[in-house]
C-alpha positions in Angstrom: -0.1 -0.1 0.1 1.7 3.2 -0.8 1.2 6.3 1.2 -0.8 7.8 -0.3 -3.6 4.9 0.3 -2.3 4.8 3.4 -3.2 8.5 4.1 -6.9 8.0 2.4 -7.4 4.1 4.4 -6.0 5.9 8.1 -8.4 9.4 7.6 -11.5 7.0 6.2 -11.3 4.5 8.8 -10.5 8.4 11.2 -13.7 9.3 10.0 -16.4 5.7 10.4 -14.4 5.6 14.6 -16.2 9.3 14.5 -18.8 8.2 13.0 -19.3 5.6 15.8 -18.2 7.4 17.6 -20.8 10.9 17.8 -23.7 8.6 16.3 -25.1 6.2 18.9 -28.3 5.0 18.0 -30.6 5.6 14.3 -34.0 6.5 13.7 -34.7 3.6 11.0 -38.3 4.1 9.4 -39.1 0.8 8.9 -37.5 -0.6 12.6 -37.3 1.4 14.7 -34.1 2.8 16.1 -30.7 0.8 15.3 -27.5 0.9 17.4 -24.5 1.7 16.0 -21.5 -0.4 18.2 -18.0 -1.5 17.6 -19.3 -4.6 16.2 -20.9 -3.1 13.3 -17.7 -1.2 13.0 -15.2 -4.2 13.2 -17.5 -6.3 10.5 -16.4 -3.3 8.2 -12.5 -4.3 9.4 -12.5 -7.8 9.5 -14.4 -11.5 8.2 -14.0 -12.4 10.8 -12.0 -13.1 14.2 -8.9 -13.8 12.7 -9.4 -12.7 8.9 -8.9 -9.0 8.8 -10.7 -7.4 5.0 -8.5 -6.4 2.3 -7.6 -2.8 2.7 -9.4 -1.5 -0.9 -12.9 -3.6 0.9 -12.4 -1.6 4.0 -12.2 1.6 2.2 -15.0 0.5 0.1 -16.5 -0.1 2.7 -16.0 3.2 5.2 -16.9 5.2 1.7 -20.0 4.0 1.7 -21.3 4.7 5.5 -22.0 8.5 4.6 -24.7 7.2 2.9 -26.5 5.1 6.1 -28.3 7.4 7.7 -30.0 9.1 4.5 -31.1 5.8 3.9 -32.3 4.1 7.4 -33.3 7.3 8.0 -35.9 7.8 4.5 -36.4 3.5 4.1 -39.7 2.5 5.0 -39.4 -1.2 3.9 -37.0 -3.7 4.1 -35.6 -5.9 1.3 -34.2 -9.1 2.7 -35.0 -10.9 5.6 -32.6 -14.0 7.8 -33.6 -16.0 9.9 -31.6 -18.7 11.3 -30.6 -20.4 14.5 -26.8 -19.6 15.8 -24.2 -20.5 18.7 -23.5 -17.3 20.2 -21.5 -16.0 23.2 -23.1 -15.3 25.7 -21.8 -14.2 29.6 -23.1 -15.1 32.6 -21.8 -14.8 36.3 -18.8 -14.1 34.4 -18.6 -16.6 32.4 -18.9 -16.8 28.4 -21.4 -19.8 27.0 -21.6 -20.9 24.1 -26.0 -20.9 23.3 -28.3 -21.3 21.0 -29.9 -18.1 19.4 -32.1 -16.5 16.8 -30.0 -14.0 15.2 -32.3 -11.9 12.4 -30.7 -10.3 9.3 -33.0 -7.3 8.1 -31.3 -5.9 4.4 -31.6 -2.9 2.6 -30.5 -2.3 -1.2 -30.7 0.9 -2.1 -29.4 3.2 -5.2 -27.8 6.4 -4.5 -27.4 8.9 -6.9 -28.9 7.1 -10.0 -25.5 4.9 -10.4 -24.5 3.6 -6.7 -26.2 0.1 -6.1 -25.9 -0.3 -2.1 -26.7 -2.7 0.8 -27.3 -2.1 4.4 -27.2 -5.2 6.5 -28.9 -5.2 10.2 -28.7 -7.9 12.8 -30.2 -8.9 16.2 -29.0 -11.2 18.6 -32.0 -13.0 20.8 -34.4 -10.2 22.1 -31.6 -8.0 21.8 -31.5 -4.3 19.7 -30.6 -4.3 16.4 -27.7 -3.1 15.5 -25.5 -2.2 12.0 -23.8 -5.0 10.5 -22.3 -4.2 7.9 -22.4 -2.2 4.5 -21.4 -2.9 1.1 -21.6 -2.5 -2.2 -24.2 -4.4 -3.8 -22.9 -5.8 -7.1 -23.9 -9.4 -7.7 -26.5 -9.6 -11.0 -27.2 -12.5 -13.0 -29.0 -12.3 -16.4 -31.2 -15.7 -17.0 -31.1 -15.2 -21.2 -33.3 -12.2 -21.5 -34.5 -11.3 -17.6 -31.8 -10.1 -15.3 -32.3 -11.5 -12.3 -30.9 -9.9 -9.3 -29.4 -11.8 -6.8 -30.2 -10.4 -3.4 -28.2 -12.3 -1.1 -24.5 -12.5 -2.2 -24.3 -15.1 -0.1 -24.3 -15.9 3.8 -26.1 -12.4 4.8 -24.3 -12.7 8.1 -21.0 -12.9 6.1 -21.4 -9.6 3.5 
């Protein structure tokens, strides 16, 4: 990574961290209050606990954060929904345990400035608060004969 790229990355990451520190919640027209916490910010940087996203992927996601608040505040309906049982870590009496809980994901697909298509993913574990999980450029489209089929799930919605 060149020094110019490093400066851009550092500037965008600092801006993202500032957004998450200053804006604790966003009022979504579709789902109520959405919490911005470190889990969502870390998911923009890491694929999972051991694998960091490449810096270009991180930069693109950080750039798209400018559209997060206007899209969530303006959209009345979500386009995707996924609910599954997952094993999650839970802290009980100073001990971390693994429990099966229902995890829900919502996907909001928006077209910005008539050319940028993005997807915002929100997550709720158990009966907890809905939180921001990820933002991605929504690039996956498939064609079948003369019909354009849009694949609404680019894979595992948890990892997008």
